[in-house]
VOPAGU-2260 file (C-alpha; in pm, 1 decimal, decimal comma):
REM VOPAGU-2260
SITE   aa  ch    i         X         Y         Z
SITE  UNK   A    0    2769,0   -1256,3    -119,9
SITE  UNK   A    1    2504,8   -1355,9     155,7
SITE  UNK   A    2    2369,5   -1716,3     189,5
SITE  UNK   A    3    2021,9   -1771,3     342,5
SITE  UNK   A    4    1899,2   -2113,0     401,8
SITE  UNK   A    5    1535,8   -2178,2     484,5
SITE  UNK   A    6    1358,6   -2519,8     605,6
SITE  UNK   A    7    1110,9   -2423,2     354,5
SITE  UNK   A    8    1035,1   -2127,7      98,8
SITE  UNK   A    9     759,4   -2032,0    -140,2
SITE  UNK   A   10     920,3   -2015,3    -484,8
SITE  UNK   A   11     734,2   -1938,6    -809,9
SITE  UNK   A   12     662,0   -2293,9    -872,0
SITE  UNK   A   13     557,8   -2387,1    -534,4
SITE  UNK   A   14     667,0   -2470,5    -183,8
SITE  UNK   A   15    1010,9   -2642,8    -143,5
SITE  UNK   A   16    1222,1   -2760,6     134,5
SITE  UNK   A   17    1580,6   -2679,8     216,9
SITE  UNK   A   18    1635,5   -2373,1     -15,9
SITE  UNK   A   19    1934,1   -2172,8     -28,2
SITE  UNK   A   20    1914,7   -1827,9    -155,0
SITE  UNK   A   21    2244,7   -1662,6    -275,3
SITE  UNK   A   22    2227,9   -1268,6    -227,7
SITE  UNK   A   23    2438,1   -1007,2    -399,4
SITE  UNK   A   24    2416,9    -645,4    -460,9
SITE  UNK   A   25    2047,1    -654,2    -308,0
SITE  UNK   A   26    1938,2    -920,9    -574,4
SITE  UNK   A   27    1888,3   -1318,2    -555,2
SITE  UNK   A   28    2149,5   -1434,5    -766,1
SITE  UNK   A   29    2068,2   -1822,2    -709,1
SITE  UNK   A   30    1799,4   -2017,7    -558,3
SITE  UNK   A   31    1863,5   -2396,0    -481,0
SITE  UNK   A   32    1613,0   -2635,0    -327,4
SITE  UNK   A   33    1657,8   -2955,9    -168,8
SITE  UNK   A   34    2007,1   -2886,0     -60,2
SITE  UNK   A   35    2179,8   -2924,0     284,6
SITE  UNK   A   36    2259,5   -2638,5     510,1
SITE  UNK   A   37    2655,7   -2532,3     469,6
SITE  UNK   A   38    2840,0   -2387,5     770,1
SITE  UNK   A   39    2846,1   -2043,4     610,5
SITE  UNK   A   40    2484,2   -2027,8     549,6
SITE  UNK   A   41    2249,4   -1825,4     792,2
SITE  UNK   A   42    1961,0   -2065,4     866,7
SITE  UNK   A   43    1587,8   -1943,1     922,0
SITE  UNK   A   44    1251,9   -2124,9     908,8
SITE  UNK   A   45    1009,5   -2027,2     633,2
SITE  UNK   A   46    1055,7   -1787,0     345,8
SITE  UNK   A   47     795,8   -1606,6     137,2
SITE  UNK   A   48     808,3   -1316,3     -77,9
SITE  UNK   A   49     735,4    -972,1      99,1
SITE  UNK   A   50     431,0    -803,5       4,5
SITE  UNK   A   51     368,1    -459,5    -151,9
SITE  UNK   A   52     162,8    -198,7      19,4
SITE  UNK   A   53       2,0     -15,2    -259,3
SITE  UNK   A   54    -158,5     262,2     -72,9
SITE  UNK   A   55     -32,5     460,5     227,6
SITE  UNK   A   56     -76,4     810,0     365,9
SITE  UNK   A   57     220,9     782,3     628,7
SITE  UNK   A   58     128,3    1097,2     810,9
SITE  UNK   A   59    -215,8     967,2     907,6
SITE  UNK   A   60     -59,2     696,1    1124,9
SITE  UNK   A   61     -60,2     984,1    1394,8
SITE  UNK   A   62    -446,2     981,3    1361,9
SITE  UNK   A   63    -462,1     597,0    1483,7
SITE  UNK   A   64    -689,6     572,5    1773,7
SITE  UNK   A   65    -762,0     946,6    1792,1
SITE  UNK   A   66   -1078,7     956,8    1564,1
SITE  UNK   A   67   -1302,8     708,0    1756,5
SITE  UNK   A   68   -1534,1     941,1    1955,7
SITE  UNK   A   69   -1888,6     973,6    1809,4
SITE  UNK   A   70   -1973,7    1354,0    1699,4
SITE  UNK   A   71   -2305,9    1534,2    1739,5
SITE  UNK   A   72   -2469,7    1352,3    1444,6
SITE  UNK   A   73   -2411,3    1044,6    1216,2
SITE  UNK   A   74   -2045,0    1000,7    1157,0
SITE  UNK   A   75   -1894,8     904,9     815,5
SITE  UNK   A   76   -1582,2     923,5     604,5
SITE  UNK   A   77   -1682,5    1303,2     554,5
SITE  UNK   A   78   -1685,7    1386,8     911,1
SITE  UNK   A   79   -1344,3    1171,6     960,6
SITE  UNK   A   80   -1190,9    1380,9     658,1
SITE  UNK   A   81   -1278,2    1712,7     868,6
SITE  UNK   A   82   -1098,6    1586,7    1177,3
SITE  UNK   A   83    -792,3    1486,8     956,9
SITE  UNK   A   84    -797,0    1841,1     794,3
SITE  UNK   A   85    -771,4    1975,1    1136,3
SITE  UNK   A   86    -494,5    1764,1    1251,0
SITE  UNK   A   87    -270,5    1795,1     958,7
SITE  UNK   A   88    -254,5    2176,1     998,9
SITE  UNK   A   89     -30,1    2136,2    1286,6
SITE  UNK   A   90     223,2    1915,7    1114,7
SITE  UNK   A   91     565,6    2040,9    1025,4
SITE  UNK   A   92     793,4    1845,5     772,1
SITE  UNK   A   93    1001,6    1711,9    1071,6
SITE  UNK   A   94     694,3    1568,8    1224,6
SITE  UNK   A   95     583,9    1425,5     882,4
SITE  UNK   A   96     924,4    1246,3     855,9
SITE  UNK   A   97     904,9    1117,5    1221,9
SITE  UNK   A   98     543,0     989,4    1174,3
SITE  UNK   A   99     614,6     831,0     846,5
SITE  UNK   A  100     925,2     657,8     955,1
SITE  UNK   A  101     733,2     496,1    1240,9
SITE  UNK   A  102     460,2     384,1     990,6
SITE  UNK   A  103     728,7     230,7     766,3
SITE  UNK   A  104     916,8      54,5    1044,9
SITE  UNK   A  105     575,6    -106,3    1132,9
SITE  UNK   A  106     506,9    -207,0     790,1
SITE  UNK   A  107     838,4    -377,7     767,3
SITE  UNK   A  108     765,6    -558,9    1074,3
SITE  UNK   A  109     417,0    -662,0     953,8
SITE  UNK   A  110     566,4    -810,9     618,2
SITE  UNK   A  111     537,5    -525,5     381,9
SITE  UNK   A  112     874,1    -471,7     198,5
SITE  UNK   A  113     762,2    -175,2     -39,3
SITE  UNK   A  114     515,6     101,3      10,2
SITE  UNK   A  115     344,0     312,6    -254,1
SITE  UNK   A  116     322,5     672,2     -57,6
SITE  UNK   A  117      19,5     859,3    -207,5
SITE  UNK   A  118     162,2    1184,1     -88,8
SITE  UNK   A  119     -61,7    1506,0     -95,9
SITE  UNK   A  120      42,0    1690,5     204,7
SITE  UNK   A  121     266,6    1945,5       7,1
SITE  UNK   A  122     262,3    2278,9     153,3
SITE  UNK   A  123     331,2    2474,0     468,5
SITE  UNK   A  124      14,6    2529,0     700,8
SITE  UNK   A  125     -79,4    2860,2     539,7
SITE  UNK   A  126     -99,9    2705,4     183,0
SITE  UNK   A  127     215,0    2860,1      66,6
SITE  UNK   A  128     454,8    2643,1    -117,0
SITE  UNK   A  129     799,1    2562,9      55,5
SITE  UNK   A  130    1117,5    2706,4     -97,5
SITE  UNK   A  131    1171,4    2347,7    -212,9
SITE  UNK   A  132     834,5    2224,8    -358,7
SITE  UNK   A  133     933,8    1886,4    -274,4
SITE  UNK   A  134    1020,4    1964,4      94,7
SITE  UNK   A  135     784,3    1694,3     245,5
SITE  UNK   A  136     842,0    1438,6     -34,9
SITE  UNK   A  137    1210,3    1477,0      58,3
SITE  UNK   A  138    1118,2    1404,8     414,6
SITE  UNK   A  139     915,2    1091,0     310,1
SITE  UNK   A  140    1230,3     968,6     115,0
SITE  UNK   A  141    1426,9    1014,9     436,7
SITE  UNK   A  142    1186,2     797,2     610,1
SITE  UNK   A  143    1205,4     541,7     373,1
SITE  UNK   A  144    1586,9     550,8     356,2
SITE  UNK   A  145    1611,3     517,4     747,1
SITE  UNK   A  146    1375,2     229,1     769,4
SITE  UNK   A  147    1494,7      49,2     445,2
SITE  UNK   A  148    1150,9       9,3     283,1
SITE  UNK   A  149    1119,8      25,5     -82,6
SITE  UNK   A  150     955,6     316,3    -165,0
SITE  UNK   A  151     739,2     439,4    -482,0
SITE  UNK   A  152     663,6     783,1    -413,1
SITE  UNK   A  153     309,9     920,5    -566,7
SITE  UNK   A  154     293,1    1309,8    -546,7
SITE  UNK   A  155     -67,4    1376,0    -557,6
SITE  UNK   A  156    -235,8    1631,7    -785,9
SITE  UNK   A  157    -495,6    1791,3    -607,8
SITE  UNK   A  158    -650,9    2132,4    -762,8
SITE  UNK   A  159   -1023,0    2119,8    -669,9
SITE  UNK   A  160   -1273,7    2056,5    -401,0
SITE  UNK   A  161   -1533,4    1859,7    -598,7
SITE  UNK   A  162   -1638,0    1749,9    -921,9
SITE  UNK   A  163   -1657,2    2000,4   -1218,5
SITE  UNK   A  164   -1368,1    2206,4   -1085,3
SITE  UNK   A  165   -1538,5    2327,9    -777,8
SITE  UNK   A  166   -1337,1    2566,7    -528,5
SITE  UNK   A  167   -1112,5    2370,5    -265,2
SITE  UNK   A  168   -1216,1    2405,7      84,0
SITE  UNK   A  169    -967,7    2578,6     333,5
SITE  UNK   A  170    -893,8    2259,4     486,8
SITE  UNK   A  171    -749,2    2147,4     162,5
SITE  UNK   A  172    -491,9    2434,7     111,7
SITE  UNK   A  173    -185,1    2231,5     193,0
SITE  UNK   A  174    -264,4    1995,6     -91,3
SITE  UNK   A  175    -305,6    2222,3    -392,0
SITE  UNK   A  176    -113,9    2263,7    -714,8
SITE  UNK   A  177    -198,8    2375,4   -1051,2
SITE  UNK   A  178     -17,1    2172,3   -1347,1
SITE  UNK   A  179     284,0    2371,3   -1353,9
SITE  UNK   A  180     323,3    2361,3    -976,7
SITE  UNK   A  181     276,6    1984,6    -994,6
SITE  UNK   A  182     530,9    1936,7   -1290,4
SITE  UNK   A  183     789,8    2120,0   -1041,4
SITE  UNK   A  184     672,8    1882,9    -759,3
SITE  UNK   A  185     704,3    1573,9    -964,4
SITE  UNK   A  186    1049,3    1658,5   -1077,9
SITE  UNK   A  187    1165,3    1733,1    -707,7
SITE  UNK   A  188    1018,3    1405,2    -590,9
SITE  UNK   A  189    1197,6    1220,0    -847,4
SITE  UNK   A  190    1521,9    1389,8    -722,4
SITE  UNK   A  191    1420,0    1275,6    -362,2
SITE  UNK   A  192    1405,2     913,2    -426,2
SITE  UNK   A  193    1698,8     867,5    -673,5
SITE  UNK   A  194    1944,7     761,1    -402,5
SITE  UNK   A  195    1704,8     514,5    -258,7
SITE  UNK   A  196    1744,9     132,3    -345,7
SITE  UNK   A  197    1453,6      47,3    -580,2
SITE  UNK   A  198    1326,2     413,4    -520,2
SITE  UNK   A  199    1058,3     489,8    -781,8
SITE  UNK   A  200     815,9     776,3    -881,3
SITE  UNK   A  201     469,1     753,1   -1002,0
SITE  UNK   A  202     167,1    1015,5   -1081,8
SITE  UNK   A  203    -140,1    1036,6    -865,6
SITE  UNK   A  204    -438,0    1240,5    -954,0
SITE  UNK   A  205    -616,2    1243,2    -622,1
SITE  UNK   A  206    -960,9    1162,8    -741,4
SITE  UNK   A  207   -1201,2    1279,8    -991,1
SITE  UNK   A  208   -1325,3    1548,8    -741,5
SITE  UNK   A  209    -974,1    1697,1    -752,8
SITE  UNK   A  210    -893,3    1718,0   -1118,4
SITE  UNK   A  211   -1075,3    1807,9   -1414,7
SITE  UNK   A  212   -1079,3    1612,6   -1714,9
SITE  UNK   A  213    -828,9    1841,8   -1908,8
SITE  UNK   A  214    -607,9    1817,4   -1611,7
SITE  UNK   A  215    -616,0    1415,8   -1579,2
SITE  UNK   A  216    -527,8    1400,5   -1965,3
SITE  UNK   A  217    -216,8    1627,9   -1911,0
SITE  UNK   A  218    -107,2    1425,5   -1621,9
SITE  UNK   A  219    -126,6    1100,0   -1799,5
SITE  UNK   A  220     149,2    1258,4   -2065,4
SITE  UNK   A  221     385,3    1366,2   -1787,1
SITE  UNK   A  222     545,5    1043,8   -1788,2
SITE  UNK   A  223     443,7     739,8   -2006,8
SITE  UNK   A  224     581,6     457,6   -1824,9
SITE  UNK   A  225     540,6     525,7   -1463,1
SITE  UNK   A  226     238,5     393,5   -1238,4
SITE  UNK   A  227     -73,7     611,7   -1221,2
SITE  UNK   A  228    -298,1     569,7    -903,1
SITE  UNK   A  229    -614,5     727,0    -821,0
SITE  UNK   A  230    -899,4     725,7    -545,0
SITE  UNK   A  231   -1208,3     603,9    -699,6
SITE  UNK   A  232   -1575,4     521,1    -623,2
SITE  UNK   A  233   -1478,9     497,2    -233,3
SITE  UNK   A  234   -1792,7     632,8     -77,9
SITE  UNK   A  235   -2166,5     595,5    -202,3
SITE  UNK   A  236   -2196,4     971,0    -148,5
SITE  UNK   A  237   -1904,8    1031,6    -406,6
SITE  UNK   A  238   -2075,8     808,4    -660,7
SITE  UNK   A  239   -2412,4    1007,6    -619,7
SITE  UNK   A  240   -2245,4    1347,9    -649,7
SITE  UNK   A  241   -2054,7    1222,0    -977,5
SITE  UNK   A  242   -2386,1    1109,5   -1123,6
SITE  UNK   A  243   -2541,7    1440,2   -1028,7
SITE  UNK   A  244   -2258,7    1627,3   -1199,6
SITE  UNK   A  245   -2192,8    1412,5   -1506,6
SITE  UNK   A  246   -2480,7    1160,0   -1534,0
SITE  UNK   A  247   -2212,3     899,9   -1507,8
SITE  UNK   A  248   -2089,4     682,6   -1220,4
SITE  UNK   A  249   -1711,4     743,5   -1141,9
SITE  UNK   A  250   -1544,3     438,2   -1298,1
SITE  UNK   A  251   -1760,8     457,9   -1596,9
SITE  UNK   A  252   -1678,5     840,6   -1631,8
SITE  UNK   A  253   -1300,7     765,1   -1616,2
SITE  UNK   A  254   -1311,4     458,5   -1853,8
SITE  UNK   A  255   -1505,1     672,2   -2103,5
SITE  UNK   A  256   -1251,9     936,2   -2110,9
SITE  UNK   A  257    -901,5     789,1   -2057,5
SITE  UNK   A  258    -716,8     486,1   -2192,9
SITE  UNK   A  259    -709,0     275,6   -1875,0
SITE  UNK   A  260    -447,5       2,3   -1871,1
SITE  UNK   A  261    -187,6    -187,5   -1663,3
SITE  UNK   A  262     -15,2      88,4   -1516,9
SITE  UNK   A  263    -318,4     234,2   -1350,8
SITE  UNK   A  264    -424,6     138,6    -967,7
SITE  UNK   A  265    -786,0     218,6    -890,1
SITE  UNK   A  266    -773,3     268,2    -516,0
SITE  UNK   A  267   -1077,8     142,1    -332,9
SITE  UNK   A  268   -1326,3     123,9    -633,4
SITE  UNK   A  269   -1576,8     -12,6    -360,5
SITE  UNK   A  270   -1903,3      94,0    -525,7
SITE  UNK   A  271   -1869,0     -66,7    -879,5
SITE  UNK   A  272   -2138,3    -222,0   -1114,1
SITE  UNK   A  273   -2107,1    -567,0   -1283,4
SITE  UNK   A  274   -2015,7    -390,1   -1627,8
SITE  UNK   A  275   -1737,2    -171,4   -1422,3
SITE  UNK   A  276   -1610,4    -468,9   -1255,0
SITE  UNK   A  277   -1569,5    -629,0   -1608,0
SITE  UNK   A  278   -1405,9    -327,5   -1754,9
SITE  UNK   A  279   -1138,7    -277,3   -1490,2
SITE  UNK   A  280   -1049,6    -615,9   -1489,6
SITE  UNK   A  281   -1036,5    -657,5   -1869,7
SITE  UNK   A  282    -813,8    -324,2   -1864,3
SITE  UNK   A  283    -533,9    -484,5   -1657,6
SITE  UNK   A  284    -580,2    -215,5   -1413,0
SITE  UNK   A  285    -514,5    -314,7   -1031,9
SITE  UNK   A  286    -796,4    -268,6    -764,3
SITE  UNK   A  287    -613,8    -143,7    -456,3
SITE  UNK   A  288    -795,7    -246,2    -169,1
SITE  UNK   A  289    -756,2    -116,3     166,1
SITE  UNK   A  290    -969,8    -339,3     383,1
SITE  UNK   A  291    -879,2    -219,4     740,1
SITE  UNK   A  292    -929,4     134,8     648,3
SITE  UNK   A  293   -1226,3      77,4     434,2
SITE  UNK   A  294   -1388,6     -94,4     746,2
SITE  UNK   A  295   -1270,0     179,1     980,9
SITE  UNK   A  296   -1437,1     457,2     755,2
SITE  UNK   A  297   -1758,9     255,3     687,2
SITE  UNK   A  298   -1665,7     274,9     309,8
SITE  UNK   A  299   -1842,1     -63,3     223,4
SITE  UNK   A  300   -1722,3    -382,0      41,4
SITE  UNK   A  301   -1564,3    -426,7    -287,2
SITE  UNK   A  302   -1729,5    -719,4    -500,2
SITE  UNK   A  303   -1420,3    -931,7    -463,4
SITE  UNK   A  304   -1538,6   -1274,4    -591,1
SITE  UNK   A  305   -1705,9   -1107,4    -894,6
SITE  UNK   A  306   -1398,8    -946,1    -958,1
SITE  UNK   A  307   -1168,9   -1245,4    -928,2
SITE  UNK   A  308   -1400,5   -1454,8   -1149,4
SITE  UNK   A  309   -1315,0   -1199,2   -1415,4
SITE  UNK   A  310    -950,0   -1247,5   -1374,2
SITE  UNK   A  311    -918,1    -907,2   -1217,3
SITE  UNK   A  312    -592,5    -799,8   -1028,8
SITE  UNK   A  313    -593,3    -685,2    -657,8
SITE  UNK   A  314    -330,3    -543,2    -422,5
SITE  UNK   A  315    -370,2    -435,5     -63,0
SITE  UNK   A  316    -279,7    -106,3      98,6
SITE  UNK   A  317    -280,3      35,6     451,9
SITE  UNK   A  318    -415,3     343,7     340,1
SITE  UNK   A  319    -472,4     545,2     674,3
SITE  UNK   A  320    -251,5     338,2     871,7
SITE  UNK   A  321    -491,4     297,4    1161,9
SITE  UNK   A  322    -365,1     -67,4    1185,5
SITE  UNK   A  323     -42,8    -199,8    1014,9
SITE  UNK   A  324     -61,8    -552,6     946,6
SITE  UNK   A  325     -27,1    -725,2     595,8
SITE  UNK   A  326    -198,5   -1056,9     716,1
SITE  UNK   A  327    -479,6    -865,3     874,3
SITE  UNK   A  328    -540,9    -679,9     570,0
SITE  UNK   A  329    -594,2   -1019,5     365,7
SITE  UNK   A  330    -799,3   -1129,7     663,3
SITE  UNK   A  331   -1026,9    -848,3     675,3
SITE  UNK   A  332   -1066,2    -852,0     297,4
SITE  UNK   A  333   -1197,4   -1216,2     346,0
SITE  UNK   A  334   -1401,7   -1172,9     643,0
SITE  UNK   A  335   -1598,8    -878,8     497,9
SITE  UNK   A  336   -1673,6   -1077,7     218,9
SITE  UNK   A  337   -1773,3   -1393,3     435,2
SITE  UNK   A  338   -2006,6   -1138,0     606,3
SITE  UNK   A  339   -2160,9    -998,8     287,2
SITE  UNK   A  340   -2205,1   -1346,6     141,4
SITE  UNK   A  341   -2321,5   -1558,9     420,1
SITE  UNK   A  342   -2044,4   -1801,1     306,2
SITE  UNK   A  343   -1674,3   -1895,8     371,8
SITE  UNK   A  344   -1358,8   -1918,6     180,2
SITE  UNK   A  345   -1464,8   -1651,7     -90,2
SITE  UNK   A  346   -1105,6   -1563,0    -199,1
SITE  UNK   A  347   -1002,9   -1936,7    -252,5
SITE  UNK   A  348    -968,0   -1985,3    -636,7
SITE  UNK   A  349   -1116,2   -2337,0    -663,6
SITE  UNK   A  350   -1226,2   -2664,2    -477,0
SITE  UNK   A  351    -980,9   -2739,6    -232,4
SITE  UNK   A  352    -790,0   -2415,0    -253,8
SITE  UNK   A  353    -617,0   -2223,7      13,3
SITE  UNK   A  354    -787,7   -1907,5      88,8
SITE  UNK   A  355    -502,4   -1750,5     261,6
SITE  UNK   A  356    -260,8   -1889,7       3,4
SITE  UNK   A  357    -465,5   -1771,6    -307,4
SITE  UNK   A  358    -513,6   -1410,3    -155,8
SITE  UNK   A  359    -159,1   -1385,0     -69,1
SITE  UNK   A  360     -62,4   -1471,2    -421,5
SITE  UNK   A  361    -323,2   -1242,3    -565,9
SITE  UNK   A  362    -179,8    -956,0    -362,7
SITE  UNK   A  363     172,1   -1023,6    -452,2
SITE  UNK   A  364     100,4   -1022,3    -801,3
SITE  UNK   A  365    -115,3    -729,6    -803,8
SITE  UNK   A  366     114,0    -529,2    -585,1
SITE  UNK   A  367     417,5    -574,6    -819,4
SITE  UNK   A  368     203,0    -491,8   -1104,7
SITE  UNK   A  369      71,4    -161,2    -935,5
SITE  UNK   A  370     446,7     -78,5    -892,9
SITE  UNK   A  371     528,1    -159,9   -1251,3
SITE  UNK   A  372     789,0    -402,5   -1116,4
SITE  UNK   A  373     979,9    -636,4   -1350,9
SITE  UNK   A  374     997,1    -934,5   -1126,6
SITE  UNK   A  375     796,6   -1099,7    -854,7
SITE  UNK   A  376     900,3   -1352,4    -578,9
SITE  UNK   A  377    1200,5   -1557,5    -476,3
SITE  UNK   A  378    1367,7   -1630,9    -811,8
SITE  UNK   A  379    1705,5   -1533,6    -963,7
SITE  UNK   A  380    1737,2   -1168,9   -1073,4
SITE  UNK   A  381    1451,6   -1043,9    -819,5
SITE  UNK   A  382    1524,3    -791,2    -550,8
SITE  UNK   A  383    1594,0    -976,9    -234,8
SITE  UNK   A  384    1284,7    -886,4     -70,2
SITE  UNK   A  385    1219,8   -1152,1     174,1
SITE  UNK   A  386    1000,9   -1207,3     483,1
SITE  UNK   A  387    1058,8   -1512,7     714,5
SITE  UNK   A  388     789,0   -1665,6     926,7
SITE  UNK   A  389     874,9   -1802,7    1270,6
SITE  UNK   A  390     818,8   -2171,5    1268,0
SITE  UNK   A  391     807,3   -2185,9    1635,6
SITE  UNK   A  392     518,5   -1973,5    1648,3
SITE  UNK   A  393     221,5   -2157,4    1797,0
SITE  UNK   A  394     -21,2   -2065,9    1495,4
SITE  UNK   A  395     206,0   -2262,8    1271,6
SITE  UNK   A  396     267,2   -2571,8    1461,9
SITE  UNK   A  397     232,2   -2886,5    1259,1
SITE  UNK   A  398     156,0   -2722,3     937,6
SITE  UNK   A  399     338,5   -2695,0     595,0
SITE  UNK   A  400     281,5   -2543,5     239,5
SITE  UNK   A  401     -25,9   -2332,3     206,7
SITE  UNK   A  402    -149,8   -2395,6     532,1
SITE  UNK   A  403     119,3   -2185,0     665,5
SITE  UNK   A  404     -21,2   -1875,8     488,3
SITE  UNK   A  405    -378,4   -1976,5     622,4
SITE  UNK   A  406    -227,1   -1965,6     965,5
SITE  UNK   A  407     -54,9   -1645,1     930,9
SITE  UNK   A  408    -349,4   -1475,4     768,2
SITE  UNK   A  409    -620,2   -1605,4     979,5
SITE  UNK   A  410    -451,9   -1691,7    1317,4
SITE  UNK   A  411    -124,1   -1532,3    1362,3
SITE  UNK   A  412     -99,1   -1189,3    1190,6
SITE  UNK   A  413     213,2    -982,8    1229,0
SITE  UNK   A  414     334,1   -1173,9    1533,4
SITE  UNK   A  415     446,2   -1444,9    1298,7
SITE  UNK   A  416     668,2   -1232,4    1111,4
SITE  UNK   A  417    1040,4   -1308,5    1228,5
SITE  UNK   A  418    1274,6   -1143,3     959,5
SITE  UNK   A  419    1253,6    -911,0     674,7
SITE  UNK   A  420    1516,7    -824,4     409,2
SITE  UNK   A  421    1483,1    -530,9     162,1
SITE  UNK   A  422    1712,2    -517,0    -121,7
SITE  UNK   A  423    1921,3    -785,8      59,2
SITE  UNK   A  424    1952,7    -574,7     386,9
SITE  UNK   A  425    1816,2    -742,4     689,7
SITE  UNK   A  426    1558,0    -482,9     849,3
SITE  UNK   A  427    1367,3    -694,2    1074,5
SITE  UNK   A  428    1502,5    -965,8    1311,8
SITE  UNK   A  429    1300,3   -1146,3    1582,0
SITE  UNK   A  430    1009,0    -927,7    1463,7
SITE  UNK   A  431    1168,4    -596,5    1551,1
SITE  UNK   A  432    1292,5    -349,2    1311,7
SITE  UNK   A  433    1672,3    -267,6    1358,0
SITE  UNK   A  434    1601,8      82,2    1484,0
SITE  UNK   A  435    1266,0      51,9    1607,7
SITE  UNK   A  436    1338,5     211,1    1949,3
SITE  UNK   A  437    1484,3     515,2    1815,9
SITE  UNK   A  438    1231,6     566,2    1538,8
SITE  UNK   A  439     963,1     501,3    1822,6
SITE  UNK   A  440    1127,0     766,8    2058,1
SITE  UNK   A  441    1129,2    1045,8    1799,8
SITE  UNK   A  442     745,4     945,8    1689,1
SITE  UNK   A  443     647,8     968,8    2048,7
SITE  UNK   A  444     820,3    1313,3    2107,3
SITE  UNK   A  445     603,4    1431,2    1814,7
SITE  UNK   A  446     308,8    1282,6    1961,3
SITE  UNK   A  447     345,4    1433,9    2303,5
SITE  UNK   A  448     391,8    1778,5    2154,9
SITE  UNK   A  449      88,3    1751,5    1927,3
SITE  UNK   A  450    -156,3    1600,3    2213,3
SITE  UNK   A  451    -478,7    1463,7    2159,2
């Protein structure tokens, strides 16, 4: 039994002072508020629930800062994608494990406690399947196990290069599976996460470009209970191509053909109409937003206020991992809306509401829904996934309650995170992952070999 005592903590019912959390077997067994510290309590400052990162491509952490040179013509998501394809051809399974471990350690240091890994780099450099189809999935699970982050592994189904079952390009050869190959990959991935605390599996058709209608229907029947994640409507060119192929926009096409419900997470959904916003919200599906990556790739802005006004569920993800910071994702989400609307505090739900607090709670609830989690927050029975903020950080000076979240999101960022517990294990202390240096050394060795 571990006892953690906090000066203040964000509980499901609101902020409380002098809170003791009793942890056992990776879960919170009891919560006591307004209680004095005992000699055997481990004392900390500010406790909040850890956030879920609902969309990550771990290997892309190695691309961060390496795609910021202008090409011979106008650059876009599509030119960035070609650079990414050329880079990933050089990666071995060992490389993927080392890079992903670095990304996961940084996620923990930034306040994420769980990650949904949208994993599509399945095969060897020539496109041939490994002897174990789940070879790289197992490396991702190893990175999660080494860092301690909770993992929902989403093996990606990728069979085509464009709408209507178009042939894939050579750059996509490491991603490709037919339905039988994918079923084998899914089973192998399930085995890879079995020994992880909180390890989970989900199904992820890459996009409407990469799977036909028949394949999408087949994927939904492979597991009736697990999360379903899909990229959709990220780019205007994607919407235009879908219209040219089918006469329908991507979200409209998806809802017309499949029963979309709360097990679905629609990643990006950047370019959506008012009727599509209403449909997503009514379905219970989560909009998985990745504001830093969406800004980096020039995707556009999701219509946040309209979606929240329809009681839509949102979550955040680090996607390309160009910058890993849970607070900064929320900040970028809000600031993008401010620039578009020429207004402030777009994410606050009501007059006098805290923008940081409301966005944090929305991302917390939506993130757990996206993982099909049963419990959320610092309450008895929940996994002991806890983030402590440093009350001595200048950004938090003189503040309490939701003002702490406002300061974390809009002023302090990842530097405010002091400690992180995942399933009751302390993975971050003093802002650093317990194995940060060894993980970084392995990562640096890979990057030095790969070069620019």
